[in-house]
N, C-alpha and C positions, 0 to 999 in steps of 0.2 A: 502492499500499499504506501509506505514511503517513496517510492521510485515510481508510481503513477502520478503522483501528486506533481513533483517537478517537470516530468514529460507533457504533463496538460498544459501547464501554465507553458511551456516551452513551445508547445502545438498555436495556443491562444496567440503568443508572442507573434508567433512567426506569420499567420493570418492577418496578425493586423497592418501587418509592415508591409503586403504585397498591394498592386496598385491594382484598380479593377482592371486593367486589361491583361493583366497576368490570373486574375479568378477566372478568365471567360474559358469556357470550354473548346471554343473554336479559336481562341488565337486572334481573332480580329476584332480590335477595341470600337468598330462603329455597328452602331443598332441598325437593325433594318430599317427604321424610319430615315437614319442617317444619311444610309447608301440611296435610300429613296431617291432622295432629295439633293444629292450631290448628283446625282446622274441626270436629276433635270435641270440644273444649275446652268446648264447651255443652253435648255430651251427659254430660258427668260431672255427677253429681250428690254434692256435699261433705257434703250435711245426712245421707245417708244411714248414713255412720259416724262422725257428729258430727266433722268433721275443720272447722279453721278456728277464727275466733273465737265464744266462748260468747254467741251474741247474746241470751241470757236472762238474761245475770248481773244483777244488781242490780234486776231486773223483777219485779213481781208475777208471781205462778202464770197459766200460759196457760191458757184452755179454761172447762171449765162453772164454776167458782169463778173467775174473774178480775174479775167485776164485784163480786163480795164481797170480795174483799182489796183493790181499789180503795177500795170503800165505807168499810171499817174504817181503811183508810190516811188518807181524806181527814175523817175522823171526830175524836171527842174517845176516842175507844176507849183508843188506847194511852197516853194517861194512865192508867189504873190497871190494864191486862193487858196483856202481851207473850206471844209466839209460845208460848216456850218455857221461860221461868221467871216464877215467883209475882211478881206486884208488889202491890197492892192487893187488886186481884180474883185469881183461878186465871189460870193460863195458858191458851192457848187449847187447847193440847195435851193438858191434864188434861181441859179439858171434853169435849173429841174423846174421851178415852179413858173418860169418864164415861156419855156419851151415845152410844147406836148413832143413826145416820143416819136413821132413822123419820121419819114423816110428824107425828104425835103429839109427837115431841122438836123437831120442828123449830119446831112451831108453840108448843109449850111455851116453848122459848128465844128466839123470837122477841116472844113477850108481854112476855116478861122485860126484853130490850132496851127495848122501851118502856114498858111499865108500870115498869121495877122489880123489885126483889126481894131478899129479906135469907134468912140461916139455913140455905141448902144450904152456902156454902163459908166460912161462921163468920159473927161479928157484924158485920161491915162492912157495909150495905146498897149494892146495886147501886143508883145514881143512873138515876131514870127518863129514856129518851129520846122523849119526845112527838110531835118535830118527823120522828122516823124512819118512813118508811113503812112499812105491813105488808109491801109487796114488798121495797125495800130490808134490812129485818130478816131476813128467810127467805133473802135471797141471802148477808148475811153469817155467818148459822147454816152454811149450808149449807158454806159458804167454812171454815168453822171444825171442823165436823165431818170434813170429809174431812182433814183435820190428822193423822186416826188410821188412815189408810189407807195 
């Protein structure tokens, strides 16, 4: 009897020190419900509800006008224009309010980017940008005019 009590105490001590995963008979620490949830995780689309990190913060607009926004960002346009405030020239939003996005207006404004212009927004003339291609000027104008939508 004296030998049984210490052995019993030793067994209790050993059982209380084991982790739950070591107690499992299968050796797997995940329960069936945890496994089911883990396998369904790839089916969850967090973009549907705009959950998680805003992946577009600080980036240029996505979609149809992204190229125009990038062209403006990489040019000297921002020396005279800002998106929402008048600087030397009008803001892009003011231009978008004045001109509807028609083919005629897009062609007119693309021509002003390339050839320059004056008199529409005051006395300061717009500097010509002959190195800008006609296609790039059109992309820039489409982006600018999209700001009124």
